[in-house]
N, C-alpha and C positions, 0 to 999 in steps of 0.2 A: 388807351391806345392797343390795341392787339398787338403783338409779336406777330413776328409773319412762320407760319405754322411750321414745323422743322423736323428734319428725321434724325429722330433722337438714338443714341445707344445707352444703353447699360449694361453694368459690368454683365450679369450674366445674359443678357437676351438685346435683342435690338427690335426699335418697335415705331412705330409714326405716332405723333402729336401731335394738336396744335398749342401753342403755348400762348399764356397767359404773365406779362409782368408783374404778376399779384403773389404775395407771399403772405399764408396764414399761419400763426402758428398752431401746430396736431402735437398730439403724444406722441409721437416717433416720427423721427427724421426720414425723411424719404433716400433714395438711392443718386448719386451722384450722378450726374447725366453728362453727356456729353454728343455736342452736336456735328453730324455726320456732313450734312448740308440743310443750308435753309436760304437756297437761292428763289425756290420759287413759290407758289401757292396753292397747299390740299393735298401733300404726301399720302397717299392713299391705299396704304398695307405697301407690303414687301416682300418680294421671293428671293431665295438666296441659291448658290451654285457659284462656282470655281469657273470661273471665265477667260480668265487667261494661264489656267495650268497648275500652278504656281503652289498649289493643295490647299488655300485660303479659299472661305466660303466669300464670295462678294454681294454684290448688291442690286436688284431690278426694281425701281418704283416708278409708277403712273404718277404725275402734280397731276390732280383733278381739273383744280380750280386754272393752275397756271398753263394745260395745255403742253406739258412736255415729259418725254421718254429718258432718267436717265440712267448709267449703268456708274455704279458704284467700285471701286477695285480694293481690296481691301489691303494696306500699307501693314499689317502683321502686327501682332503684340505692342513693339512701344511705341509704334505711330498711330495709334486704335483710336486714341482720344482728342486725335485731332482731326480737323478734313477730309476725309478720304480724297482722291485723285476721282475723280469723275468726267461725266460725258454725257454731252447729251444728244443721245441715238436718232432721236425724231420729236416732232411736233404735229401731234394730235388732238384734237378737243373734247374732253372728258373723259377721258383716260382714267378706269374703274384699273388695272390690272394690270402688271407685266411681267414675265416670268423671260429668264434665259435659257438657253436649248440651241443646240447645233441643228437647224432646221434641212439646210442642205446637205450637211455631212460632211463638210470642206474643213472639218477642223476647227471653224471660229464659229465661237459661242455669238449666236444672235439676238433677236430679241423679240416675241411676241405679245404685242397689248392689246386688250380688250378697252372697247369704247361704249360709252352707253350714250345720256341725252340722246338730243339731236341727229350725232354721230352715225351710232348704231354699226360700225364697223368693226371688226379684229384685221389689224395689221401685222407685217411683217416687216421689223428691220433690221435690214440682211446687214453684218458685222462686215468690214475693208479688208480683203486678200490679204493686206499686209498686215502683219501685225502686229507691229510697227506702232501702226496709224491707230490703234484700237478707240487713243482717247483723241483723235481727230475728229468732230463732229462732221465734219467737212467729207469725210471716207465713209460715212455712215447713209445708207437710203431706206427711204420707206417708199413701202407699195402696200394698197389693201388687198385683201381676199376678196375676192368677188362674190365667194360664193355666201358669202357673210353682210354686204354692202348692205347697206341700210335696213337689213331683215330683222334683228331683235338689238336691246337693249342688254349688249355682249357683256358679263359682269368678272368671268374668269376661265380659265385656259391653266389644262393640266398636258404635256406632252408625255406621250405614252404609246407603244407599239400596241396598236389594238392589232391587224389581223396579218401579221407576219410575212408582211411583203414591203418590196421597195420602204423608204426612209419611215421617221418616226412620225406619228400620230396627231393630232393635237382634241383632247377631248375637251368641250367648252360648255359653261352655262350660262344663263340668262333671267333676264325677269322682264318683268310687266306682261302685256300683251302678247300672246305667241311665246310666252318665256318655257323654255326646254331644260335639258340634260342630252348633249350626243355626243357626234364625233367627230373631223374633218381628217378625209381619209386621203395618204401621201400619195401624188401621182410619181409615176416613173422618175419622173424630173422635178423636186420639188421646187424647185425655179419658175415654173410654171406655175403660177401661180391661180391663172384659170381653169386648168384642174383637180383644181382642189375641190372635191365635192361633201357636202353635209349629211350627215343621216343620225336621223333624234330617234332616240333612245326612248322618252318619257316628257310629257308635261311637265311646270311645273310655276311656279308663282315668283317667286325671288332665289335666286341660289346665292348663297353666302363661300359655300365652303365647296373644293373638291379638292380629293386626294385621291392616290392611289395606294392601295395595302392589296393584301393578299388577304383577306378575310373569314376565308373557309378554310385554308391554310390547304388548299387543293395545287401549291405552285406557279400560281398564275396569278396577276393582278385585279382585281375588283376596284371601283368607282366608291368610295364615302365620300359621300355630301350633306349640307345641311339647307335647307330649304325653309326660308323662314316664314313665306304670303302664302293664302287660302286655305282651304279646304284640305288637304292633304299633305298641311308645312310640316315637316320632321328632319329627324337624323336618318338618315337612308342610304342602304346597300346594293348599288350594283350589281349584281353578280356576272362574272364572265362563267358563261358557261361553254367556250370555243373547246374544240380538241385541240392538243396541239400543234394539227396540221390543216390549219383553216381555209376554208374554202370564203375567198372575198366579198360575194357576193350574199353567200348566206351570213356571214357571218355582220351586215352592216344592219339587219332593222334589229329590232327591240325582241324579237321572238329569243333571241341568244342572251338577253343581258335584265336580266327580270329585275323587279322592282323590289327589296325587303325593309318596310320602316320601321324601324329597328326600335325609336325612342322619340320624345316629343311630340307626339301627335299633335296638330291642331295647337302647337304652343310656336312660339317666335323664337327660332333655333338661328340664332346667330354664329359666327363662328367658332369651332369645336378642332381638338389637338386629336389625337390617337398614339398608342403606345401598346406594343406588345411583346410576350415571354414566345415561350416555346409554346405557352397549353393557353395559357389567358392574353386577354387583349380586351382595353380597353377605352371608353369615348371619354372627355369632357365638352362639353357646349356651355357656351353662354347663351342664356334663355331670357327675353326680354320681358317683363323690366327690370329685374332682380333676382336672377338665381343662375346655378350652377345644375346641367344637370350632366350624373356619371353615369355612364352604359357599361356592362362589363358582361364577356360572355367566354367562353372555351372555344378555342379556333376551330374545333372538330365540329360542333354545336352548333355553329352560327344562327342556322336556319331555326333554333328552339330561341324562343323567347330570351334578350336580354335581361340581367339583372338591372334593375336601376334605384338610382336614392338623387336625393335632390335636399341641395344646401342655397338658402338665403345669401346675399353679401349682405356682408358687417353693413353696419352702420357708417355713415359719414362718408357712400360711394356715388359715383354718378348711375346711369343705368347699364348695364350687362352687354360690352360688348364682340370680347374676345375670351378666352381660354386656354391654357395649357397645361401639357402634363411634363412636370421633371423635379427631378431631387435639387434642389436648391440648396438647400444647407448639406447636404452631401452626407446624410446621416443612413443611409442604405432603404427612404422612405420615399415614397411619391409623392408631389407637392401636389398645388394646382397655383400657376399665374394668371392672373382675369385684369382685364383694361375695361374700361366704360366710357361709354359717350355724356355730354352733359355733364360735367362736371364743374357744375359752377358752383359760386359760393361757398371758394373754399372747400369744395368735395374734392375727394381721391378720386386719380383716375386711372390705378394700378395698383394691386398689390400685391401677395403670395400668400398664399393657407395651407400649413403644414398640418402634416397629419401625425393624428393622437393617437395613433392604433398601430398595431405591429400586424392589423390586416393589410395593410397598406402595402407591406413587404411582398415581391412578388414571389408568389405560391401555385399551384395549381385551384386554390380558391379563386371562384368569382366575385365573390360577394366586396361589397363597396368599401374603400378605405373608409372611415370614420376622422372629417374633417369637423371642424366647432369653428363659429367667427371667431371664439377668443383665442383661436390660434393664427390670426390674420396681422400680417404684419403689410409696412408701410413700403411702397417703390418709386411714388411720385411725389408724395405731399400734392401738397394741394396745386399748383404748381403745374396748367394742363388741361384744358378742357374735352377734348374729342380724343381718345386715344385709338386705333386700330387693331388688325391684326397682329400679332404675335410670331417671334423666329425664335426658339431656342436654340444658340452655338454656345 
């Protein structure tokens, strides 16, 4: 019998998994896992932010099968291995993503959720004005964003200031028919949800990742994305070419946001991770069925072809789902953490790979680090079938 899917914490990072109560012997033991929450079904990725101003990273997640959006307050290192204080901030069907953001600028951290399936709507979950009631489900209010209502299967949202005016805007991605990457412009009063406007930048197939980074080193934020379906599936950079004094109408359309496909063209690119030093930036992406794609570039030469290297997943793993860059063993070299789906019959759902070359140390060289399957280490062990996005903390 299947155990409920759980929100799971490991020592170095937090991830989401579908847990099975079976254990199969493996060559290397996995890390100890700690259940943050197992009260619903289908936790579909997590997002981190400080929701209550205590300096600790909290969690937002949407439980896809359970139809609930929940926030978890980090209790601190001493209590982190126990279930975290939590609140259901809204109940919506088929949630795919949930992100913490102060959408109306009142100092309270709200939540924005993206829904697919038949719901196909972006929702705002307004936090209570009384901070003492933050964990009171009855004090939260949920409203749909009319510009998104039944329009697309919304997969991801990134809070980002686009036009330099009013409140924070939202970059959103979708999948399926009419899939696209675009942005929702905040009106003068963000609470007037009917006044939010959607502007499309580029068509898409199935957006997996959306992240805001300065990829060309010009001082403003661009968008890094992964699109897993269609003839143009790839890792893509949507460049922000707006002048510092933005003109709202001029900046709304795609002309000021050119698309650069920087790797993995026509591959099934899944979740990715980004890391940058002063000179060099690197991306690692999981690629179905069983690869990790490493891309590197000098930040001042981002428009030039990015260097690329690929590594097959080690034997005994499921199919590639997500990847992240981190120095797991604190040896000064970058490592790769990855997760998998379809980790059945004793297959592993999460491992990390240590770099075996000095090239993995930060430098001006854009050559990829050297990784080998022999340097892979177990995290999850055989317990768990489907793991999702990775957040390193």
